[in-house]
N, C-alpha and C positions, 0 to 999 in steps of 0.2 A: 373631181377631188377623190383621192384614194380613200379606201376604207379606214386605214390607220389614221390618216389626217382628220377624217370626220370624228373618229373616236377621240383623238387628241383635242379637238375643238371642244367637244362636250366635256371631256375630262378636265380641261383647263378651267372652264367656268365652274364645274362641279367642285374642283379643288378650292377655288376661291370661296364658294359657298361653305365648304367644310372648314376652311380657316376661320371665316366669320362665325360659323357654328361652334368652333372650339372656343373662340373668345366669349361667345354667349354662355357656353357651359362653364367656363372659368368664373364668369360673373354670377351665374346661378349658384355655383358652389360657394361663392363668397357671401352672397346676400340671402340665399335660401337655406344653404346648409343641408342637413339631413334631418327630417322630422315631419311634423304634421303638414305644414304648408307645402313643403317640397313634394311629399307623397300625393297630396291633393292635386297639385298642379300637374304632376306627371300623369295621374289617372285622367284628369280632365283633358289634357293635351292628347292623350292616346285615343280618346273616344272619336273625335272627328277623323283622326288619322286611321283608325280602324276602318271606317266607312270609305275614306279616301282610297286606301289600298284595296279594299273590297270592290269598289265601284270605279272611281275615277282612273286610278292607275292599274286596276285589276281587270275586271270583266269588260269595262267599256273600252279601255285602250287596246286590249288584245283582240277585240272584235272590230273596233272602228278603224284603227290604223291600217291593218291589212286590206280591208275593203276599200278604204279611201285610196291607198297606194295602188291597188289593182285598177281602180277607176282611172287613175292618172296614167297608167301604163308605163312600160320601160322607158319610152321617150315621151316626155310631156309635150302635148300640143294644146293650142287654145281650146279645141273641142273637148279634149279629154279633161282639161282643167275645169271647164264649164260643167261637165257632167259630174266631176268629183265635188264641186262646190254645191251643185243642186242636191246631191246626196247628203252633204254635210248640213245643208239648210233643213232638210227633212228630219234629220237626226236632232238638230237643235230644237225643233218644234216640239219634240217629246222630252228632251233632256231637261230644259229649263222648268217646265211645270212640275215634273217629277221631283226635282231638287227642292223647289219651293214647298211642296206639300210635305216632303220628308223633314225639312227644317222646322216647319210649324208643329208637326207631330212630336218631334224630339224635344223642342223647347217646352211644350206642355207636359210631356211625359218624362222629364228629366229625373224626377224623384224616383219613380219605380225603376227606371233604367239604371241609375247609379246604385240603387239598392241591390239589384240583381248582379251588378258588377262587383260590388264591394262587400255585400252582406250588411251594410250599414254600420260596420265597426261596432256592433252591439256588445262585443266582449270587452270594449274599452270604456264603458260607462259614459259619464258626462263628456269626457274628452272625445270619446268616439262619436257622440252626437254632434259635437262642434265640428269635428273633422268631416263628418258626412255632409253637414249643411254647407261647408266650404266647398266640398267636391261638387255638389249640385250647383252652387252658384257659379263656380268656375266653368263647369260644363256648359252652362247656358251662354257664357261669354265666348267660349271657343268654338261651339258647334257651327255658327255661320261660316266658319272657314271651309267647311265641307262644300257648301254650295259654290263658293267663290273658286276654290281650287279645282273643283270638277269642271267648271267652265274654262279654267286655265288649261287643264288637260285636254279639253276639246280643241282649243286653238293650238296647243303644243303639238297634238297629233297631226294636224294639217301642216304646220310648219316643218315638222320633221320629215313628213312625206315628200316635201319639195326641197329637202336638204337645207333648210334654214334652221340650224340647231342652236344658235347662240342665245337667242332670247329665252327660250324655254330652259336652257341650262343655267342661265343667269337668274331666272326668277326666284329660286330659293334663297339667293343672297338677300333679297328684300325681306324675307321672313326673319332672317337672323339680324339684319340691321335694325328693324323695328323693335325686335325683342331686346337688343342691346341698348337702344335708346330708352326703352321702358325701364330696364334695370338701372341705368345711369341716373334717371331723374325721379324714379318713384321707388324708393327703397328704405323708407323710414322704419318699416317693420316687415317681418317675413310674410305676414298675411296680406298686407298692402301690396308688397312686391308681387305675390302670387296673383292677386286680383288684376293689377295693371298688366302683368305679363300675359294673362289669359286674354284680356282685351286686345293686346298687341297682336296676338295670333290672327284674329279675324281682320284687323286693320291691314295687316300684311297681305292677306288674301285679296283684298280689294286692290291694293297696289300691284300685285302680280297680275291680276286680271287686266288692269289698264295697260300694263306693259305688253302682254301677249296680244291683246286686241289691236294695239297700235302696230306691233310687229307683223301681224297677219295682214293688216291694211297696207302696210308698206310693201309687203311681198306680193300684193295684187290678189290676195285671196278674199273673196267676197261671199258672205253668207247672210241670209235674211231669216228673220223669225217667222216661220210659217205656222199655220194652224195644224195641230197634230193630226197626222193621217198615216194609217198603217199601209204604206206602199210596200212593194215586194222587197226592195233593198233594205228597208227598215225591219221587215219581218226576218230577213236573212241575218241582220245584225243581232236581233233579239235571240235567234236560234243559236248563234255562235256565243253570245254573251251568257246564255243560261248556264251551260256547264262551267264556263269560266267563272261565273259568279259563285257557283257552288264550291269550286276549287279554292278561289280566293277566300270565300267565307270560312271554309275549313281551316285554312291557314290563319286567318285573323282570329277565329275562335280559339285556336291553340295559343295565339299570342295573348289573347284576353285571359285564357286559362292560366298562363304564366303569371299575369298580374294578380288574378284571384288567389292563386296558390301562395304567391309571395305576400299578398296583403293579409290573408287569413291564417296561414299556417306558419309563417316565418316572422321573425322579430321586426319591429318598426325600423324603417330604413332600408329593408331589403329591396323594395320597389325602386328606390333611388339608386342603390348600388348597381342593380342590374341596368338601370337606365343609363348611367354614365359609362359603364363598361360597354354596353351596346353602342353608345355614341362613338366611342373610340374605335370599336370594331367596324363601324359603318363607314369610317373615313376611307379606307382603301376600297371598300365595296362600292361606295358612292362614286369615287373618282374613276374607277375602272369598270366594275360590274354593271352599274346602271348605264354608264356611257355606252358600253358594248350592246346592251339590250336595246337602248334607244336608237342606235344607228342600225343595228342588224335587222330588226323587225321590218321596217319599211323597205330596206334594201333587198333582202331576200324575197320579200313578198312580190316585188316587181320582177325579180329574176325568174321566180317560179311562174308568174303569170305569163312570161315570155317563153316558158318551157326550158329554161337554162338551169337544170338541176345540178350539173357539175359546177357551174359558177357559184351556186348557193352553198354547196359543200365546201368549195375552196374558201369562200369568205368565212364560213364558220371555223375552219381550221386556222386561218390567219388570226381570227378574233380570239380563239382559244389560246394560241401561242402567246399573243400579245398580253392577254389577260393574266395568264399564269406567270409570265416574265416579271410582272410587277407584284402580283398578289401573293405568290409563294414567299418571297422575302419579307413582304409586309406582315403576313401572318406569323412568320417565324420571329420577326423582331418584336411584334406585340407580345408574343408569349414569353420571349426571353427577358424583356426589360419592362414587364408590366408594372412591377412595384415602383421602380424609380421614375417611370413615365408618369404614373398617376400621382405620386408624391410631388413631383416637380410641377405638374400642371394644376393640381387641385388642393393640395394640403396647405391650407391657410384659412384664416377666419373661422367659419363655422364647420369647415371640413377637417376632421381630425385624423390622426395616424391610424386609428381603428377603422375609419371609413376607407382609408387608402388600402389597408390590408384586405378588407372585404371586397372592395371593387376590383383589386388586382386578381383575386381568385376567379371572379366571374369573367374578367377579360381574357385570362389564359384559356378558359374553356371556350369562349366565343371564338378565339383565334383559331382553334382547331378546325372549326367549321367554315372559316372564311373562304378558303379556296373553293369549297363546294357551292357556296352562295354565288360566287362569280361564274363558275362553270355552268350553273343553272341558267344564267343570263345568256349563255351561248347556245344551250340546247333547246330551251323552250321556244324560241322563235321558229325553229324548224317545224314544230307542231302548229303553232298559231298561224304561221304564214300559209299553211295548207288548210286552214279552217278547222283543224282538229283541236278543239278545246276540251274534249271529253277525256282523252287519254291522260293528260297531265293531272286531271282531277282525280282519277283513279289512283295514280301514283302518289299524289299529295295526300289522299285519304289514308293510304297505307302508312306513309312515312310519318305523318302528323299524329296518327293514332299511336304509333310507337313512341313519338315524342311525349304524348300525354302520359302514357304508362311510365316511361322513364322519369318524367318529372316527379311523380309520386314516389318512385323508388329511390332516386338519387338524392332527393332532398333529405332523406333519412341519414345519409352519410356525408353529404357535401353542402347541406343547407342551401342557400340561394345559388351557389355555384353549380349545384346539381341541375337547376333549371337551364342554365347556359350550356352545360355539358349535354343535356338531353336534346337541346336545339341543334347542336353541332352534329350529333350522331344521326339525328333524323335527316339533316341536310345531306349527309353523305349517302344515306340510303336512297333518298330521292334521286340523286345523281345516277346511282347504279341503275335504278328503274328507268329513268329517262333515256339514258344512253342505250340500254338494252332494247328498249322499244324502237328507237330510231334505227339501230343496227339491224334488227330483225326485219324491218320493212324496207331496208335499203335506202333510207332517206338521208343517212349521215354515217360516216365512219371517220375515225381519227386516222389521219395519214401516218405512214411510217416515220417520216421526218418530224412530224409533230410529236409523236411519242418520244423520239430520240431527244429532241430539244427540251421537252418537258422533264425528261430524266436528268438532263444537264442542269436545268434550273433547280431541281431538287438537290443535286450534289452541291451546287453553288450556295444554296440556302443552308445546307448542313455546315459548310465551311464557315459561313457567316455566324451561324448559331454557336459554333465552337469558339470563335473569336470573342463573341459577346459574352459567353459564359465565363471565360477566363478574365476578361476585362472587368466584368461585374464582380467576380470574386476578389479581384485585386483592389478595385476602386470603390467598393460599396460604401466605405466610410464618408465619401465625398457627398453622399445624399442625406447625411444625417442632420444637416442644418438647412433652414429655409432662407437661402440667399442666392446671389448671382452665381456663386460657385456651383450650386446644384444645377442651375440652368445651363451653365457652360459645359458641365460634365455630361448632361443629357445630350446636348448638341454634339459633343465629341463622340458619344456613343453612336448617334445616328450617322454621323459622317464616317466613322470607322466601319460600322456595319455595312453601309452602302458601298464603300470602297472595296471591302472584302468580297461582297456579292458580285458586283459588276466586274471586278478584276478576275474573279473565278470564272464567271460566265464567258468572258473574252478568252481566257486561257483554255477553257474547254471547247471553244469553237461554237458556243451557243449563240454568240453575237459577233458580228463584225460590221464595220462602218459601211461597207458596200451594201449589205443586206438592209441596214437601217435606212439608207438613202433610197433604196429601191422600194421598200415598203411604204415610205412616206410619199413617194412620187407616183407609185403605180396607180393607174386608173382602175375603176371597178371592173 
């Protein structure tokens, strides 16, 4: 299967997940609105996700997947698969006990943890105390998700290494389905809705684990739970994970800092505005960026293990081109139609026009950094596949320190949108550092044709932006009422912008049907 077809496979299931996620968010906006319950749920939901990104999808994945892939080798044989499975079993012997201990500690210590995260909302009086108690309660409901999703990541890493991408890409759909069902059947009050929604998060983790365990079994992957033992390969994994954990920790601490700043220094609702803007910005990132990172890491790990550096560089260039082909117009469109998009999707029930305006400002800022987030998914595997998890940590420390400083500066002028703008600026700084490091070592370079094609994508995006600007100026009145006319107009904007972009790309020679067929059919 070609690299592009693998990416499309993951992207397709991820798109399905994002569609269900959008439905979930629409229902959250309807039943939770913006206020105490919504802020409490967002904070409680982010806590296990903080550790998930730190550990399960952060340090653990970037260490485990390359080592497991290298054990499999460029060509998988029964012997190499058996060796890889033995390594995975030794890892599981440590992974599960650590997760259980962490879960128990966090459940007991949820009050001080949440106080450190929110400050207890002490400046809000009795209402602040009620809000804090709700945050603690919801945090206890959501945190088991970490244990379950970490095991999901363990099985997903093995499946991705043997090029079985579908189950892991589909798993997040279950999270959204369970949350949607919760919103449908338990919505008598905003607080009750938040409670059941928090419980639904952990229930979905159990369902995802069952899905991935079954998929691994069908793929012929066998692991056993062994007594924890510090074998040499486990020690190697820990050595690789340590700096990766620091880097992921720095990134997640900055994300938590965003929440703390929004919760303590900005008006109520700021946390929720940022949450929904980030959700929309995450749509193209999830569909393309995460898919590229998922496919690229095990693929180039196996190529480098076989000494094929040129093949790894070529795969990165193709991934970069394909990523920006979709991401550049997506980021441009999100910025150009932020207000009508959010008004059409969310502005009903408890979600007001004021919320639409505030959320759109944040979305525009996030959109500026969107291409950088996707490029990062192309560059970081070049470090991780070589076992270098230290260098990205150094770069992350620099860029995220800048992010923290900019947060405090920009909120003075842009309120909550300043937090989104700081995130975007820091993301671009990180890209400059990552690419410079790879170029200096001779591990990666952007090919001339890739530069040319990306330039054409930028021109095509500019053409689309111009068309959307004039269309928005002419037809803005069609978004003033909450009815099917607004939905139809938004659909027309999307179709119009897409047509402009791809027509321009074909006219500039950035795309042709022969190239598309070749990219989809080409083998690794």
